[in-house]
RODREN-195416 format. One record per residue (C-alpha): residue number from 1; x, y negated, z. Coordinates in steps of 0.2 Angstrom, whole numbers. Example, Ala and Ser with C-alpha at 12.3 -4.5 7.8 and 13.67 -1.06 7.14 Angstrom:
LUMZA   nr      X      Y      Z
LUMZA    1     62     22     39
LUMZA    2     68      5     36
//
This chain:
LUMZA   nr      X      Y      Z
LUMZA    1   -188    -15     47
LUMZA    2   -177    -30     47
LUMZA    3   -185    -47     48
LUMZA    4   -189    -57     38
LUMZA    5   -191    -49     21
LUMZA    6   -178    -61     13
LUMZA    7   -165    -57     27
LUMZA    8   -152    -51     14
LUMZA    9   -152    -68      5
LUMZA   10   -151    -77     22
LUMZA   11   -136    -68     29
LUMZA   12   -127    -66     11
LUMZA   13   -130    -47      9
LUMZA   14   -138    -50     -8
LUMZA   15   -121    -56    -14
LUMZA   16   -112    -41     -7
LUMZA   17   -125    -30    -16
LUMZA   18   -121    -39    -32
LUMZA   19   -102    -36    -30
LUMZA   20   -106    -18    -28
LUMZA   21   -116    -18    -44
LUMZA   22   -102    -25    -53
LUMZA   23    -90    -11    -47
LUMZA   24   -101      3    -53
LUMZA   25    -97     13    -68
LUMZA   26   -114     18    -73
LUMZA   27   -133     14    -71
LUMZA   28   -134     29    -60
LUMZA   29   -122     21    -47
LUMZA   30   -131      4    -49
LUMZA   31   -148     13    -45
LUMZA   32   -141     19    -29
LUMZA   33   -134      1    -25
LUMZA   34   -152     -5    -28
LUMZA   35   -159      8    -17
LUMZA   36   -147      4     -3
LUMZA   37   -156      0     13
LUMZA   38   -153     -4     31
LUMZA   39   -152     12     41
LUMZA   40   -155     14     60
LUMZA   41   -151     32     63
LUMZA   42   -133     36     70
LUMZA   43   -130     52     60
LUMZA   44   -135     44     43
LUMZA   45   -125     28     46
LUMZA   46   -110     39     52
LUMZA   47   -110     50     37
LUMZA   48   -111     36     24
LUMZA   49    -97     27     33
LUMZA   50    -86     42     33
LUMZA   51    -89     45     15
LUMZA   52    -84     27     11
LUMZA   53    -69     28     22
LUMZA   54    -63     45     14
LUMZA   55    -65     37     -4
LUMZA   56    -56     22      1
LUMZA   57    -41     33      7
LUMZA   58    -43     43     -9
LUMZA   59    -41     28    -20
LUMZA   60    -26     21    -10
LUMZA   61    -16     37     -8
LUMZA   62    -21     49    -23
LUMZA   63    -19     50    -41
LUMZA   64    -32     41    -51
LUMZA   65    -50     48    -48
LUMZA   66    -59     54    -63
LUMZA   67    -69     39    -69
LUMZA   68    -73     42    -87
LUMZA   69    -90     46    -96
LUMZA   70   -101     41    -82
LUMZA   71   -116     40    -94
LUMZA   72   -135     39    -90
LUMZA   73   -142     54   -100
LUMZA   74   -158     55    -90
LUMZA   75   -168     49   -106
LUMZA   76   -161     63   -116
LUMZA   77   -164     76   -103
LUMZA   78   -182     70   -102
LUMZA   79   -184     71   -121
LUMZA   80   -177     89   -121
LUMZA   81   -190     95   -109
LUMZA   82   -203     94   -123
LUMZA   83   -206    109   -133
LUMZA   84   -202    108   -152
LUMZA   85   -191     92   -150
LUMZA   86   -173     93   -153
LUMZA   87   -159     82   -147
LUMZA   88   -148     72   -160
LUMZA   89   -129     75   -162
LUMZA   90   -125     58   -152
LUMZA   91   -137     63   -138
LUMZA   92   -129     81   -137
LUMZA   93   -112     73   -137
LUMZA   94   -116     61   -122
LUMZA   95   -123     76   -112
LUMZA   96   -107     86   -116
LUMZA   97    -96     71   -110
LUMZA   98   -106     69    -93
LUMZA   99   -104     88    -90
LUMZA  100    -85     86    -93
LUMZA  101    -85     72    -81
LUMZA  102    -94     81    -67
LUMZA  103    -82     97    -70
LUMZA  104    -67     85    -68
LUMZA  105    -74     78    -52
LUMZA  106    -78     95    -45
LUMZA  107    -60    101    -50
LUMZA  108    -52     86    -42
LUMZA  109    -60     90    -25
LUMZA  110    -57    109    -27
LUMZA  111    -38    106    -29
LUMZA  112    -39     96    -13
LUMZA  113    -50    107     -3
LUMZA  114    -52    102     15
LUMZA  115    -44     85     13
LUMZA  116    -60     75     10
LUMZA  117    -74     85     19
LUMZA  118    -87     72     18
LUMZA  119    -85     69     -1
LUMZA  120    -84     88     -4
LUMZA  121   -101     90      5
LUMZA  122   -109     81     -9
LUMZA  123   -105     96    -21
LUMZA  124   -113    108     -9
LUMZA  125   -127    118    -17
LUMZA  126   -123    113    -35
LUMZA  127   -120    126    -49
LUMZA  128   -105    120    -59
LUMZA  129   -102    130    -75
LUMZA  130    -97    125    -93
LUMZA  131   -110    135   -102
LUMZA  132   -119    120   -109
LUMZA  133   -102    113   -113
LUMZA  134    -97    128   -123
LUMZA  135   -113    129   -132
LUMZA  136   -112    111   -138
LUMZA  137    -94    113   -142
LUMZA  138    -98    127   -154
LUMZA  139   -109    116   -165
LUMZA  140   -101     98   -163
LUMZA  141    -83     93   -166
LUMZA  142    -73     81   -155
LUMZA  143    -81     66   -164
LUMZA  144    -98     72   -160
LUMZA  145   -102     77   -178
LUMZA  146   -111     93   -183
LUMZA  147    -97    106   -188
LUMZA  148    -99    112   -206
LUMZA  149    -98    130   -200
LUMZA  150   -111    127   -185
LUMZA  151   -120    142   -193
LUMZA  152   -116    154   -208
LUMZA  153   -130    147   -218
LUMZA  154   -124    129   -214
LUMZA  155   -107    134   -220
LUMZA  156   -114    141   -236
LUMZA  157   -124    125   -239
LUMZA  158   -110    114   -235
LUMZA  159    -99    123   -248
LUMZA  160   -112    121   -262
LUMZA  161   -114    103   -258
LUMZA  162    -96    100   -259
LUMZA  163    -95    110   -276
LUMZA  164   -110    100   -284
LUMZA  165   -103     83   -278
LUMZA  166    -86     88   -286
LUMZA  167    -95     93   -302
LUMZA  168   -105     77   -303
LUMZA  169    -90     66   -300
LUMZA  170    -80     74   -314
LUMZA  171    -95     72   -326
LUMZA  172    -99     54   -321
LUMZA  173    -80     50   -322
LUMZA  174    -80     57   -340
LUMZA  175    -95     46   -344
LUMZA  176    -87     31   -335
LUMZA  177    -71     32   -346
LUMZA  178    -81     34   -362
LUMZA  179    -93     19   -359
LUMZA  180    -78      9   -353
LUMZA  181    -69     11   -369
LUMZA  182    -85      5   -378
LUMZA  183    -85    -10   -367
LUMZA  184   -102     -6   -359
LUMZA  185    -97     -6   -341
LUMZA  186    -92    -19   -328
LUMZA  187    -75    -12   -324
LUMZA  188    -72    -22   -309
LUMZA  189    -85    -12   -299
LUMZA  190    -82      6   -304
LUMZA  191    -93     21   -300
LUMZA  192   -104     17   -286
LUMZA  193   -119     25   -276
LUMZA  194   -137     19   -276
LUMZA  195   -151     29   -267
LUMZA  196   -139     43   -264
LUMZA  197   -134     46   -282
LUMZA  198   -119     41   -292
LUMZA  199   -122     28   -305
LUMZA  200   -113     18   -318
LUMZA  201   -112     -2   -317
LUMZA  202   -118     -6   -335
LUMZA  203   -118    -24   -342
LUMZA  204   -136    -30   -344
LUMZA  205   -134    -33   -363
LUMZA  206   -129    -15   -365
LUMZA  207   -141     -6   -354
LUMZA  208   -150      1   -370
LUMZA  209   -134     10   -375
LUMZA  210   -132     20   -359
LUMZA  211   -147     32   -358
LUMZA  212   -152     36   -340
LUMZA  213   -162     30   -325
LUMZA  214   -161     12   -319
LUMZA  215   -159     12   -300
LUMZA  216   -154     -6   -296
LUMZA  217   -147    -22   -303
LUMZA  218   -135    -35   -296
LUMZA  219   -140    -51   -287
LUMZA  220   -135    -60   -303
LUMZA  221   -144    -48   -315
LUMZA  222   -129    -46   -325
LUMZA  223   -125    -28   -319
LUMZA  224   -138    -14   -321
LUMZA  225   -135      2   -310
LUMZA  226   -139     17   -321
LUMZA  227   -139     36   -317
LUMZA  228   -134     44   -334
LUMZA  229   -146     57   -341
LUMZA  230   -133     70   -342
LUMZA  231   -131     69   -323
LUMZA  232   -150     71   -319
LUMZA  233   -150     90   -317
LUMZA  234   -134     90   -306
LUMZA  235   -140     76   -295
LUMZA  236   -157     85   -293
LUMZA  237   -148    101   -288
LUMZA  238   -137     91   -276
LUMZA  239   -153     84   -268
LUMZA  240   -161    101   -266
LUMZA  241   -145    107   -257
LUMZA  242   -145     91   -246
LUMZA  243   -163     95   -241
LUMZA  244   -158    113   -237
LUMZA  245   -144    105   -226
LUMZA  246   -156     95   -217
LUMZA  247   -168    109   -213
LUMZA  248   -153    120   -207
LUMZA  249   -147    105   -196
LUMZA  250   -164    103   -188
LUMZA  251   -165    122   -185
LUMZA  252   -148    122   -176
LUMZA  253   -152    106   -166
LUMZA  254   -168    114   -161
LUMZA  255   -160    130   -156
LUMZA  256   -147    121   -145
LUMZA  257   -160    111   -137
LUMZA  258   -170    126   -133
LUMZA  259   -154    134   -125
LUMZA  260   -151    118   -115
LUMZA  261   -169    116   -108
LUMZA  262   -167    130    -94
LUMZA  263   -152    121    -88
LUMZA  264   -160    104    -87
LUMZA  265   -164    105    -68
LUMZA  266   -146    108    -64
LUMZA  267   -140     95    -76
LUMZA  268   -151     82    -67
LUMZA  269   -144     87    -50
LUMZA  270   -126     85    -57
LUMZA  271   -131     68    -65
LUMZA  272   -138     63    -48
LUMZA  273   -122     68    -38
LUMZA  274   -111     59    -52
LUMZA  275   -121     43    -49
LUMZA  276   -119     46    -30
LUMZA  277   -100     48    -32
LUMZA  278   -100     32    -42
LUMZA  279   -110     23    -29
LUMZA  280    -98     28    -15
LUMZA  281    -83     24    -26
LUMZA  282    -90      6    -28
LUMZA  283    -91      4     -9
LUMZA  284    -73     10     -7
LUMZA  285    -67     -2    -20
LUMZA  286    -76    -16    -13
LUMZA  287    -69    -11      5
LUMZA  288    -51    -12     -2
LUMZA  289    -54    -29    -10
LUMZA  290    -62    -35      6
LUMZA  291    -48    -27     17
LUMZA  292    -61    -19     26
LUMZA  293    -59     -4     39
LUMZA  294    -70      8     49
LUMZA  295    -73      2     67
LUMZA  296    -77     14     81
LUMZA  297    -95     18     79
LUMZA  298   -106     19     95
LUMZA  299   -124     27     96
LUMZA  300   -129     13    108
LUMZA  301   -132     -5    103
LUMZA  302   -118    -17    105
LUMZA  303   -104    -27     96
LUMZA  304    -86    -29    100
LUMZA  305    -78    -37     84
LUMZA  306    -59    -40     85
LUMZA  307    -51    -51     71
LUMZA  308    -67    -50     60
LUMZA  309    -69    -60     44
LUMZA  310    -84    -66     34
LUMZA  311    -80    -55     19
LUMZA  312    -87    -67      6
LUMZA  313    -79    -82     13
LUMZA  314    -62    -73     14
LUMZA  315    -63    -67     -4
LUMZA  316    -66    -85     -9
LUMZA  317    -52    -92      2
LUMZA  318    -40    -78     -4
LUMZA  319    -43    -83    -23
LUMZA  320    -41   -102    -18
LUMZA  321    -25    -98     -8
LUMZA  322    -33   -104      8
LUMZA  323    -33    -97     26
LUMZA  324    -48    -89     34
LUMZA  325    -49    -90     53
LUMZA  326    -54    -73     61
LUMZA  327    -68    -71     73
LUMZA  328    -69    -61     89
LUMZA  329    -85    -59     99
LUMZA  330    -93    -46    110
LUMZA  331   -111    -41    114
LUMZA  332   -114    -28    127
LUMZA  333   -125    -23    142
LUMZA  334   -117    -36    153
LUMZA  335   -116    -50    141
LUMZA  336   -129    -48    128
LUMZA  337   -133    -66    122
LUMZA  338   -120    -78    116
LUMZA  339   -125    -97    115
LUMZA  340   -113   -106    103
LUMZA  341   -112   -125    103
LUMZA  342    -99   -137     96
LUMZA  343    -98   -150     82
LUMZA  344   -107   -150     66
LUMZA  345    -98   -142     52
LUMZA  346    -87   -133     65
LUMZA  347    -91   -115     59
LUMZA  348   -106   -111     71
LUMZA  349   -117   -105     57
LUMZA  350   -103    -95     49
LUMZA  351   -100    -86     65
LUMZA  352   -118    -81     67
LUMZA  353   -119    -76     49
LUMZA  354   -103    -66     50
LUMZA  355   -110    -55     64
LUMZA  356   -126    -53     56
LUMZA  357   -118    -49     39
LUMZA  358   -106    -36     46
LUMZA  359   -119    -27     56
LUMZA  360   -130    -26     41
LUMZA  361   -116    -20     30
LUMZA  362   -111     -7     43
LUMZA  363   -129      0     44
LUMZA  364   -130      1     25
LUMZA  365   -114     12     25
LUMZA  366   -101     -1     20
LUMZA  367    -84     -4     29
LUMZA  368    -82    -21     37
LUMZA  369    -67    -33     38
LUMZA  370    -61    -31     56
LUMZA  371    -48    -23     66
LUMZA  372    -50     -4     67
LUMZA  373    -51     -4     86
LUMZA  374    -67    -15     85
LUMZA  375    -83     -6     91
LUMZA  376   -100     -8     83
LUMZA  377   -116      1     89
LUMZA  378   -132      5     80
LUMZA  379   -147     -7     81
LUMZA  380   -165     -2     78
LUMZA  381   -169    -20     71
LUMZA  382   -160    -35     65
LUMZA  383   -170    -52     66
LUMZA  384   -164    -68     60
LUMZA  385   -170    -86     59
LUMZA  386   -158    -95     48
LUMZA  387   -162   -110     37
LUMZA  388   -178   -119     32
LUMZA  389   -194   -108     29
LUMZA  390   -205   -123     25
LUMZA  391   -219   -119     13
LUMZA  392   -232   -130      4
LUMZA  393   -242   -116     -2
LUMZA  394   -244   -108     15
LUMZA  395   -246   -125     24
LUMZA  396   -230   -122     34
LUMZA  397   -219   -136     41
LUMZA  398   -200   -133     45
LUMZA  399   -204   -132     64
LUMZA  400   -220   -121     61
LUMZA  401   -210   -109     51
LUMZA  402   -197   -108     66
LUMZA  403   -211   -105     78
LUMZA  404   -219    -91     67
LUMZA  405   -202    -83     67
LUMZA  406   -200    -85     86
LUMZA  407   -217    -76     88
LUMZA  408   -211    -61     79
LUMZA  409   -195    -61     89
LUMZA  410   -204    -62    106
LUMZA  411   -217    -49    101
LUMZA  412   -205    -36     93
LUMZA  413   -188    -38    100
LUMZA  414   -181    -27    113
LUMZA  415   -165    -19    120
LUMZA  416   -161    -11    103
LUMZA  417   -163    -27     93
LUMZA  418   -150    -39     87
LUMZA  419   -157    -57     84
LUMZA  420   -149    -72     76
LUMZA  421   -156    -90     78
LUMZA  422   -147   -105     70
LUMZA  423   -150   -122     77
LUMZA  424   -161   -116     90
LUMZA  425   -175   -129     95
LUMZA  426   -173   -141     81
LUMZA  427   -187   -148     70
LUMZA  428   -197   -157     83
LUMZA  429   -195   -169     97
LUMZA  430   -180   -163    107
LUMZA  431   -189   -168    123
LUMZA  432   -201   -154    120
LUMZA  433   -191   -143    108
LUMZA  434   -177   -140    120
LUMZA  435   -188   -133    135
LUMZA  436   -198   -122    122
LUMZA  437   -182   -115    115
LUMZA  438   -176   -112    133
LUMZA  439   -192   -103    137
LUMZA  440   -191    -92    122
LUMZA  441   -173    -88    126
LUMZA  442   -178    -83    143
LUMZA  443   -191    -71    137
LUMZA  444   -178    -63    125
LUMZA  445   -166    -62    139
LUMZA  446   -179    -53    150
LUMZA  447   -181    -40    136
LUMZA  448   -162    -38    136
LUMZA  449   -162    -41    117
LUMZA  450   -144    -44    110
LUMZA  451   -142    -60    100
LUMZA  452   -132    -75     95
LUMZA  453   -139    -93     96
LUMZA  454   -132   -109     89
LUMZA  455   -138   -125     97
LUMZA  456   -134   -143    102
LUMZA  457   -146   -144    116
LUMZA  458   -138   -146    133
LUMZA  459   -152   -137    142
LUMZA  460   -148   -121    133
LUMZA  461   -130   -123    137
LUMZA  462   -135   -125    156
LUMZA  463   -147   -111    155
LUMZA  464   -133    -99    147
LUMZA  465   -121   -104    161
LUMZA  466   -134    -99    175
LUMZA  467   -143    -84    168
LUMZA  468   -135    -67    170
LUMZA  469   -132    -58    154
LUMZA  470   -130    -75    144
LUMZA  471   -113    -82    139
LUMZA  472   -108    -99    132
LUMZA  473    -96   -101    118
LUMZA  474    -89   -116    108
LUMZA  475    -81   -120     92
LUMZA  476    -64   -128     95
LUMZA  477    -61   -146     90
LUMZA  478    -44   -155     86
LUMZA  479    -46   -171     97
LUMZA  480    -31   -179     88
LUMZA  481    -36   -178     70
LUMZA  482    -55   -177     75
LUMZA  483    -58   -161     64
LUMZA  484    -65   -144     68
LUMZA  485    -53   -129     70
LUMZA  486    -66   -116     66
LUMZA  487    -60   -105     81
LUMZA  488    -73    -97     92
LUMZA  489    -69    -98    111
LUMZA  490    -80    -88    123
LUMZA  491    -84    -93    141
LUMZA  492    -88   -112    140
LUMZA  493   -100   -123    130
LUMZA  494    -94   -136    118
LUMZA  495    -97   -154    114
LUMZA  496   -106   -160     98
LUMZA  497    -93   -174     97
LUMZA  498   -106   -185     89
LUMZA  499    -98   -201     94
LUMZA  500    -81   -195     89
LUMZA  501    -86   -190     72
LUMZA  502    -96   -206     70
LUMZA  503    -80   -216     73
LUMZA  504    -70   -205     60
LUMZA  505    -84   -208     47
LUMZA  506    -81   -227     49
LUMZA  507    -98   -231     57
LUMZA  508    -99   -249     64
LUMZA  509    -92   -248     82
LUMZA  510   -106   -260     88
LUMZA  511   -119   -247     82
LUMZA  512   -109   -233     91
LUMZA  513   -108   -243    107
LUMZA  514   -126   -247    106
LUMZA  515   -130   -228    105
LUMZA  516   -119   -224    119
LUMZA  517   -128   -236    130
LUMZA  518   -145   -227    125
LUMZA  519   -138   -211    131
LUMZA  520   -141   -207    150
LUMZA  521   -127   -208    161
LUMZA  522   -129   -190    167
LUMZA  523   -129   -183    149
LUMZA  524   -114   -194    144
LUMZA  525   -104   -189    159
LUMZA  526   -108   -170    155
LUMZA  527   -102   -173    137
LUMZA  528    -86   -182    142
LUMZA  529    -83   -168    155
LUMZA  530    -84   -155    141
LUMZA  531    -72   -165    130
LUMZA  532    -60   -167    145
LUMZA  533    -61   -149    149
LUMZA  534    -57   -145    131
LUMZA  535    -42   -156    131
LUMZA  536    -35   -149    147
LUMZA  537    -38   -131    141
LUMZA  538    -29   -135    124
LUMZA  539    -14   -142    135
LUMZA  540    -14   -127    146
LUMZA  541    -14   -116    130
LUMZA  542      1   -125    123
LUMZA  543     11   -123    139
LUMZA  544      6   -104    139
LUMZA  545     12   -103    121
LUMZA  546     29   -111    125
LUMZA  547     31   -100    141
LUMZA  548     28    -85    130
LUMZA  549     41    -90    117
LUMZA  550     54    -93    131
LUMZA  551     50    -76    138
LUMZA  552     52    -68    121
LUMZA  553     69    -77    119
LUMZA  554     74    -71    137
LUMZA  555     70    -53    133
LUMZA  556     80    -54    116
LUMZA  557     95    -61    126
LUMZA  558     94    -47    138
LUMZA  559     93    -34    124
LUMZA  560    108    -42    116
LUMZA  561    118    -41    132
LUMZA  562    114    -23    134
LUMZA  563    119    -19    116
LUMZA  564    135    -29    119
LUMZA  565    139    -19    135
LUMZA  566    135     -3    126
LUMZA  567    147     -7    112
LUMZA  568    161    -12    124
LUMZA  569    159      4    133
LUMZA  570    160     13    116
LUMZA  571    176      4    111
LUMZA  572    184      8    128
LUMZA  573    181     26    125
LUMZA  574    188     25    107
LUMZA  575    203     16    113
LUMZA  576    207     29    126
LUMZA  577    204     43    113
LUMZA  578    216     34    101
LUMZA  579    229     33    115
LUMZA  580    228     51    119
LUMZA  581    230     55    100
LUMZA  582    246     44    100
LUMZA  583    253     53    115
LUMZA  584    250     70    107
LUMZA  585    259     63     92
LUMZA  586    274     57    103
LUMZA  587    274     75    111
LUMZA  588    274     83     94
LUMZA  589    288     72     88
LUMZA  590    299     75    103
LUMZA  591    296     93    102
LUMZA  592    301     94     83
LUMZA  593    317     84     87
LUMZA  594    322     95    101
LUMZA  595    318    111     91
LUMZA  596    329    104     77
LUMZA  597    343    100     88
LUMZA  598    343    118     96
LUMZA  599    342    126     79
LUMZA  600    357    115     73
LUMZA  601    367    121     88
LUMZA  602    363    139     84
LUMZA  603    367    138     66
LUMZA  604    383    129     68
LUMZA  605    388    138     84
LUMZA  606    392    121     91
LUMZA  607    407    118    103
LUMZA  608    405    110    120
LUMZA  609    406     92    113
LUMZA  610    392     95    100
LUMZA  611    381    103    114
LUMZA  612    385     88    125
LUMZA  613    379     76    112
LUMZA  614    364     86    108
LUMZA  615    359     86    127
LUMZA  616    361     67    127
LUMZA  617    350     65    112
LUMZA  618    337     76    120
LUMZA  619    337     66    136
LUMZA  620    335     50    126
LUMZA  621    320     57    117
LUMZA  622    312     62    133
LUMZA  623    316     45    141
LUMZA  624    309     36    126
LUMZA  625    293     48    126
LUMZA  626    290     43    145
LUMZA  627    292     24    140
LUMZA  628    280     26    126
LUMZA  629    267     34    138
LUMZA  630    269     20    151
LUMZA  631    266      7    137
LUMZA  632    250     17    131
LUMZA  633    244     18    149
LUMZA  634    247     -1    151
LUMZA  635    237     -4    135
LUMZA  636    223      6    142
LUMZA  637    222     -4    158
LUMZA  638    224    -20    148
LUMZA  639    209    -14    137
LUMZA  640    198    -12    153
LUMZA  641    202    -29    159
LUMZA  642    199    -37    142
LUMZA  643    182    -28    141
LUMZA  644    177    -37    157
LUMZA  645    184    -53    151
LUMZA  646    174    -52    135
LUMZA  647    158    -49    144
LUMZA  648    160    -62    158
LUMZA  649    170    -76    149
LUMZA  650    162    -86    135
LUMZA  651    172    -90    120
LUMZA  652    180   -107    119
LUMZA  653    191   -118    107
LUMZA  654    209   -111    105
LUMZA  655    204    -93    111
LUMZA  656    212    -79    102
LUMZA  657    199    -68     94
LUMZA  658    196    -53     82
LUMZA  659    181    -49     72
LUMZA  660    171    -34     79
LUMZA  661    178    -18     71
LUMZA  662    194    -26     64
LUMZA  663    211    -28     70
LUMZA  664    216    -45     62
LUMZA  665    219    -59     75
LUMZA  666    213    -77     73
LUMZA  667    211    -93     83
LUMZA  668    195   -103     86
LUMZA  669    197   -121     79
LUMZA  670    179   -127     83
LUMZA  671    162   -120     89
LUMZA  672    145   -126     82
LUMZA  673    130   -119     90
LUMZA  674    130   -100     87
LUMZA  675    145   -100     75
LUMZA  676    164   -103     76
LUMZA  677    177   -109     64
LUMZA  678    191    -96     65
LUMZA  679    209    -98     58
LUMZA  680    217    -82     52
LUMZA  681    234    -88     45
LUMZA  682    230   -100     31
LUMZA  683    213    -93     30
LUMZA  684    198   -102     39
LUMZA  685    181    -94     40
LUMZA  686    164    -98     49
LUMZA  687    159    -83     59
LUMZA  688    144    -79     71
LUMZA  689    150    -79     89
LUMZA  690    141    -62     92
LUMZA  691    153    -54     79
LUMZA  692    169    -61     88
LUMZA  693    178    -52    102
LUMZA  694    190    -62    114
LUMZA  695    208    -56    114
LUMZA  696    220    -58    129
LUMZA  697    237    -64    128
LUMZA  698    244    -47    133
LUMZA  699    234    -38    119
LUMZA  700    240    -51    106
LUMZA  701    258    -47    111
LUMZA  702    255    -28    110
LUMZA  703    248    -31     92
LUMZA  704    263    -42     87
LUMZA  705    276    -31     95
LUMZA  706    284    -18     84
LUMZA  707    287     -1     92
LUMZA  708    306      3     93
LUMZA  709    304     22     91
LUMZA  710    290     28     80
LUMZA  711    287     40     65
LUMZA  712    280     32     49
LUMZA  713    269     46     45
LUMZA  714    261     37     31
LUMZA  715    278     34     22
LUMZA  716    283     52     25
LUMZA  717    267     59     18
LUMZA  718    268     48      3
LUMZA  719    286     53     -1
LUMZA  720    284     72      4
LUMZA  721    287     84    -10
LUMZA  722    277    101     -8
LUMZA  723    291    110    -18
LUMZA  724    309    115    -12
LUMZA  725    321    121    -26
LUMZA  726    336    131    -19
LUMZA  727    342    138    -36
LUMZA  728    361    137    -37
LUMZA  729    363    134    -18
LUMZA  730    374    146     -7
LUMZA  731    364    157      5
LUMZA  732    369    147     21
LUMZA  733    365    130     13
LUMZA  734    348    137      5
LUMZA  735    343    143     22
LUMZA  736    347    126     31
LUMZA  737    338    116     18
LUMZA  738    323    129     19
LUMZA  739    322    126     38
LUMZA  740    323    107     37
LUMZA  741    309    108     24
LUMZA  742    298    119     34
LUMZA  743    300    108     50
LUMZA  744    295     93     40
LUMZA  745    280    101     32
LUMZA  746    274    107     50
LUMZA  747    277     89     57
LUMZA  748    266     82     43
LUMZA  749    253     95     45
LUMZA  750    255    103     27
LUMZA  751    247    119     25
LUMZA  752    255    126     10
LUMZA  753    272    124      1
LUMZA  754    282    131    -14
LUMZA  755    300    138    -13
LUMZA  756    308    140    -30
LUMZA  757    323    152    -29
LUMZA  758    323    160    -46
LUMZA  759    323    178    -50
LUMZA  760    341    183    -55
LUMZA  761    346    199    -45
LUMZA  762    334    195    -31
LUMZA  763    347    191    -17
LUMZA  764    342    173    -14
LUMZA  765    323    178    -14
LUMZA  766    326    192     -1
LUMZA  767    336    179     10
LUMZA  768    323    166      9
LUMZA  769    309    178     13
LUMZA  770    318    186     27
LUMZA  771    321    168     35
LUMZA  772    302    164     32
LUMZA  773    297    181     40
LUMZA  774    306    176     56
LUMZA  775    298    159     57
LUMZA  776    283    159     69
LUMZA  777    275    144     60
LUMZA  778    274    154     44
LUMZA  779    257    163     42
LUMZA  780    261    173     26
LUMZA  781    270    172      9
LUMZA  782    266    178     -8
LUMZA  783    272    177    -26
LUMZA  784    267    163    -37
LUMZA  785    255    167    -52
LUMZA  786    265    175    -67
LUMZA  787    262    160    -78
LUMZA  788    268    148    -65
LUMZA  789    284    157    -60
LUMZA  790    279    174    -54
LUMZA  791    292    182    -41
LUMZA  792    304    168    -44
LUMZA  793    293    156    -33
LUMZA  794    287    160    -16
LUMZA  795    271    152     -9
LUMZA  796    272    149      9
LUMZA  797    256    146     20
LUMZA  798    259    138     37
LUMZA  799    251    139     54
LUMZA  800    246    121     57
//
């Protein structure tokens, strides 16, 4: 049993409970919120937390969860248990909607079987059927009204009522027209209804002229509402049918209520589980708003909170756009009591309440706002002494109430208890309150109870530094601006900064000096030492932060260097590959020219002079090929040197550079930090140094130098015609043009060409195809499609 009884108000859990109430969809969910209690059984706490975590995941990841018609029908179910009592249409309609809601929830989890095991377990043992739904649907329409055909008898009665109403309306309309013509009626009103009967609005001065029964008069007395005598029998007959309708309606409702009565126990179970789903849903929604998570749960007492927040404070700050400082604190078997000291309004009480509230929330089945790798155990009891329990009725002073709380702490706290004491020892003379507080703390430490204490007393700080299992902690303070930082630091006590805060508040310096002289030298030196230690620690922390930043930058530079080196290696491989491809192109070109020369010699049966010239041309081609290969090799070697230069030599003004991945050259005009102004012709641009590559003089010459021998493949490809027309040529000339055309197509890598030779007598076609058949680069030939020329065109597929 947590202590005291109003613990929830003291730690702020009552506000959390109210937030849960607001997020419930139904009174059933609010009922569970109201019954929510602190649990100290591991299995129960774990189950509640897992259910909440699963629902949180469901709300974040899934399609909208069924959340309509969470209605409290328990009064109607209680009413239906009584024999002879029937449920009204609106009550049956609400029962129907609740049954539909529960079926939708059950279907939701059935479609996701195995994904949310803890939530699915809430449906175990329940009978889910739509029998009640179908029975209610049979007699009620979608609006919740009794169907006219709910029974054969009701259908008959409804028909008669409609028939009589139509007859009465026709008759009274006839009378209305008659008396209107005579000027007896108030025409602005028209036919109306009084006491369930159709009546005429008769002017008061003519009421004697309209025989019938007076039902009412207007507020001014100028209009009398009369039921004509001629309608008496019809209206009486209609009333009888209405009475019959009421009797049949009651019989139907009584019958459906009797049918539902056996299902009431199951309906109550379903309603109870629907409320439970609403309750868990509200916890999950609040967890999302609080940015809460499920920490690691331990069976043993203990707390290891990492980056934890006070949920109410964080939600308030988030709305105001303010920052909330997280808290990290640990209680375990080695360090089980933390004594927090520091300046007033520095956040000591907030830290204490944060730990208490998060632990209480956890053991009520709520997720807590902290890192997921935080660890929290299960405590048997939570005991707090926060605020003032002064009571005039019970003759309790502030200090007396604290002592009464301490008695309970000392009597009942043990190793499975978490205690929280705010401003320990205050409320009486510090000369006596301090030692008594130390004695109580010593007693609790001997019982190895876990706890957090806030204090300004130096003797408690000294005791915490000497006693095994206790640990000092302080709230950090900004010495420059003289304001708290709200950061908890474990391991050392903190000063109260009483004189510093007095100076900041504008208190007279003479008063402050007088107070300083009244403080003992020993106490003043201790406080000054704490302040100096705090300053030195903050200075060391600043240096550590700077060193960490430098280390991060060094690691980034190393990664950049490795990336650049990798890119240079890749570029080198690409250049070598490109050089090989160019060499192969040169070989192919040389071979083509040699083969063309040989073919020309054969065709022309050349004399010795022509053969000599051809040999000379072949030798020149071979020599040029060797020269080109030497130049390519030189480019490769130069590329390797440039790669090393680019890695080792930094970029300077006037260096020739190119942009990474491009070939255009430029010159650096100026360098400003990590950017350079580069001129490329008339264009100047500011480019990051990391994107520039240094170009050597040799490489720039190679780029500017035009190759003396080279084949402009791009130009040839653009101007190459895939069709050769030899119609009208002599056989020898046609064959010569054919071979030249095929050679050029092979050189350019063309896979298919067309030869137009015409049909005629077929002589030219045979000659062309014979020549093609003897060419080893021709894969096969065939006629063109009929509509495109048929056998007057030969399609040639080449081996390229």
